[in-house]
MILO-142066 format. One record per residue (C-alpha): y, x, z; residue in three letters. Coordinates in Angstrom, 2 decimals. Example, Ala and Ser with C-alpha at 12.3 -4.5 7.8 and 13.67 -1.06 7.14 Angstrom:
BEGIN
((-4.50, 12.30, 7.80), "ALA")
((-1.06, 13.67, 7.14), "SER")
***
This chain:
BEGIN
((-0.13, 0.14, -0.09), "MET")
((3.45, 1.26, -0.73), "THR")
((6.88, 0.63, 0.82), "LYS")
((7.73, -1.70, -1.67), "GLU")
((4.91, -4.14, -1.41), "THR")
((5.02, -4.31, 2.24), "THR")
((8.78, -5.12, 2.27), "LEU")
((8.05, -7.63, -0.34), "ASN")
((5.31, -9.21, 1.79), "GLU")
((7.35, -9.19, 4.47), "PHE")
((10.25, -10.86, 2.75), "ASN")
((7.73, -13.51, 1.53), "ASP")
((6.27, -14.11, 5.32), "SER")
((10.04, -14.48, 6.49), "ASN")
((11.03, -17.13, 3.49), "ALA")
((7.64, -18.94, 4.37), "LEU")
((8.49, -18.90, 8.34), "ASN")
((12.28, -20.08, 7.33), "GLU")
((10.45, -22.91, 5.00), "ILE")
((7.98, -23.91, 7.78), "HIS")
((10.91, -24.05, 10.52), "GLU")
((12.85, -26.27, 8.20), "VAL")
((9.92, -28.50, 7.52), "GLU")
((9.20, -28.74, 11.31), "GLU")
((12.52, -29.63, 11.82), "LYS")
((12.58, -32.53, 9.11), "MET")
((9.39, -34.10, 10.55), "LYS")
((9.34, -37.48, 11.74), "ILE")
((6.79, -39.30, 13.49), "SER")
((5.45, -42.95, 12.50), "THR")
((6.66, -44.28, 15.92), "ALA")
((10.22, -43.21, 15.23), "GLU")
((10.14, -44.61, 12.03), "ILE")
((9.04, -48.01, 13.37), "LYS")
((12.01, -47.83, 15.97), "ILE")
((14.46, -47.43, 12.88), "TYR")
((12.81, -49.98, 10.92), "ILE")
((13.22, -52.60, 13.98), "ILE")
((16.42, -51.48, 14.45), "GLU")
((17.43, -51.84, 10.74), "CYS")
((16.11, -55.22, 10.61), "VAL")
((18.16, -56.41, 13.50), "LYS")
((20.92, -57.37, 11.12), "THR")
((19.76, -60.43, 8.99), "TYR")
((18.61, -59.85, 5.47), "GLY")
((15.82, -58.90, 3.56), "MET")
((14.91, -55.10, 2.94), "TYR")
((12.94, -52.83, 1.07), "THR")
((11.20, -49.29, 1.65), "ASN")
((14.29, -47.54, -0.05), "ASP")
((16.45, -49.57, 2.20), "ASP")
((14.50, -48.43, 5.13), "PHE")
((14.38, -44.62, 4.01), "LYS")
((18.04, -44.74, 3.56), "LYS")
((18.54, -46.11, 6.96), "TYR")
((16.18, -43.80, 8.62), "ILE")
((17.74, -40.69, 6.73), "ILE")
((21.34, -41.98, 7.40), "GLN")
((20.45, -42.43, 11.70), "LYS")
((18.08, -39.62, 12.25), "SER")
((19.00, -36.82, 9.48), "GLY")
((15.06, -36.78, 8.83), "LYS")
((13.31, -37.59, 5.96), "ILE")
((10.19, -39.93, 5.83), "PRO")
((7.77, -39.90, 3.10), "THR")
((6.86, -43.10, 1.27), "LYS")
((3.50, -43.13, 3.04), "ASN")
((4.91, -42.71, 6.17), "GLN")
((7.12, -45.64, 5.77), "ILE")
((4.50, -47.75, 4.28), "ALA")
((2.15, -47.19, 7.03), "GLY")
((4.79, -47.94, 9.65), "ALA")
((5.48, -51.09, 7.79), "ILE")
((2.08, -52.36, 7.86), "ALA")
((1.80, -51.87, 11.31), "GLN")
((5.19, -53.79, 12.02), "LEU")
((4.18, -56.53, 10.09), "VAL")
((0.46, -56.66, 11.45), "ASP")
((2.06, -56.80, 15.03), "SER")
((4.63, -59.55, 13.82), "ASN")
((7.48, -57.42, 14.62), "ASP")
((8.63, -57.81, 11.19), "ILE")
((7.86, -60.28, 8.33), "SER")
((6.83, -59.99, 4.69), "ARG")
((8.80, -62.35, 2.51), "VAL")
((7.55, -61.16, -0.67), "GLY")
((6.35, -58.40, -2.56), "ARG")
((8.01, -54.99, -1.34), "GLY")
((10.56, -57.40, 0.59), "LEU")
((11.08, -57.45, 4.72), "TYR")
((12.84, -59.28, 7.08), "SER")
((13.24, -59.68, 10.76), "LYS")
((11.45, -63.13, 10.50), "ASP")
((11.60, -65.87, 7.95), "ILE")
((14.43, -67.97, 9.47), "GLU")
((16.83, -65.09, 9.06), "SER")
((15.95, -64.85, 5.12), "THR")
((16.60, -68.61, 4.52), "SER")
((19.68, -68.65, 6.20), "VAL")
((20.50, -65.70, 4.39), "ASN")
((19.33, -66.98, 1.01), "THR")
((21.32, -69.84, 1.70), "LYS")
((24.85, -67.97, 2.21), "ALA")
((24.04, -65.73, -0.60), "SER")
((23.39, -68.64, -2.91), "SER")
((26.70, -70.61, -1.56), "ASN")
((28.57, -67.32, -2.35), "ASN")
((27.09, -67.26, -5.93), "ALA")
((28.53, -70.63, -6.26), "LYS")
((31.63, -69.89, -4.95), "GLU")
((31.96, -66.88, -7.19), "ASP")
((31.00, -68.89, -10.26), "THR")
((33.55, -71.72, -9.04), "LEU")
((36.39, -68.82, -8.87), "LYS")
((35.41, -67.62, -12.15), "ALA")
((35.52, -70.53, -14.00), "GLU")
((38.97, -71.54, -12.27), "ILE")
((40.24, -68.33, -13.30), "TYR")
((39.19, -68.80, -16.97), "ASN")
((40.63, -72.35, -17.16), "THR")
((43.82, -70.88, -15.46), "LEU")
((44.18, -68.27, -17.74), "SER")
((43.79, -70.53, -21.10), "LYS")
((46.21, -73.18, -19.67), "VAL")
((48.77, -70.19, -18.98), "GLU")
((48.28, -68.94, -22.30), "LYS")
((48.63, -72.12, -23.96), "GLU")
((52.02, -72.75, -21.98), "LEU")
((53.33, -69.56, -23.04), "VAL")
((52.75, -70.02, -26.57), "SER")
((54.37, -73.82, -26.48), "ALA")
((57.27, -72.59, -24.62), "ILE")
((57.86, -68.94, -26.03), "GLY")
((59.21, -70.05, -29.37), "SER")
((61.62, -72.59, -28.03), "VAL")
((65.10, -71.77, -27.80), "ASN")
((66.55, -72.62, -24.21), "VAL")
((70.46, -73.33, -25.68), "PHE")
((68.83, -75.91, -27.76), "ASP")
((67.73, -78.23, -25.14), "LEU")
((69.11, -81.13, -23.58), "ASN")
((69.29, -81.40, -19.67), "SER")
((65.93, -83.62, -19.47), "GLU")
((64.02, -80.52, -21.49), "ASN")
((65.51, -78.04, -19.53), "PHE")
((64.36, -79.67, -16.31), "GLU")
((60.84, -79.55, -17.87), "ILE")
((60.80, -75.94, -18.91), "ILE")
((61.99, -75.11, -15.42), "LYS")
((59.17, -77.12, -13.83), "LYS")
((56.77, -75.44, -16.24), "ILE")
((57.94, -71.89, -15.37), "ARG")
((57.16, -72.99, -11.59), "GLY")
((53.94, -73.95, -12.88), "LEU")
((53.34, -70.65, -14.48), "LYS")
((54.02, -69.11, -10.94), "ASP")
((51.63, -71.22, -9.35), "THR")
((49.01, -70.44, -11.64), "ILE")
((49.39, -66.72, -11.40), "GLU")
((49.36, -67.36, -7.25), "GLU")
((46.15, -69.33, -7.75), "ILE")
((44.61, -66.90, -10.35), "LYS")
((45.17, -64.21, -7.76), "GLY")
((43.08, -66.15, -5.00), "GLN")
((40.44, -66.26, -7.27), "CYS")
((39.97, -62.67, -8.04), "LYS")
***
């Protein structure tokens, strides 16, 4: 053996030791994973394996494997600590998902309604601008001038409502 070979072996063993130390720091037990999953599902909603993984990494700084998460989830489902809502979806219990589903369904309906109102008001606003845009204000009698003033106020109101719909 030469000095160079011994030095390379020494460097390789140091590198392996460092890798082993990092791996030891990054290890997480199934018990810890289960605690984090139970903590995660305390907030109402449905969660996936990836959601649990992100939560665990954020809270512990450790990176669990997919198999560790799957095993922990299986144990928690078997012990009724969490519920399987659907394929790959988990929740604290079935009731929390139905409440959340209703809320998200209502939010989707509200968002659709807001979008429809916004689009309708945009069309009305464009038509008002095109109808009034070509009118010479100096040629109007007082009655028509009042109508134009009201339409200007209407346009301001439309812009305000559109702002609320965004």
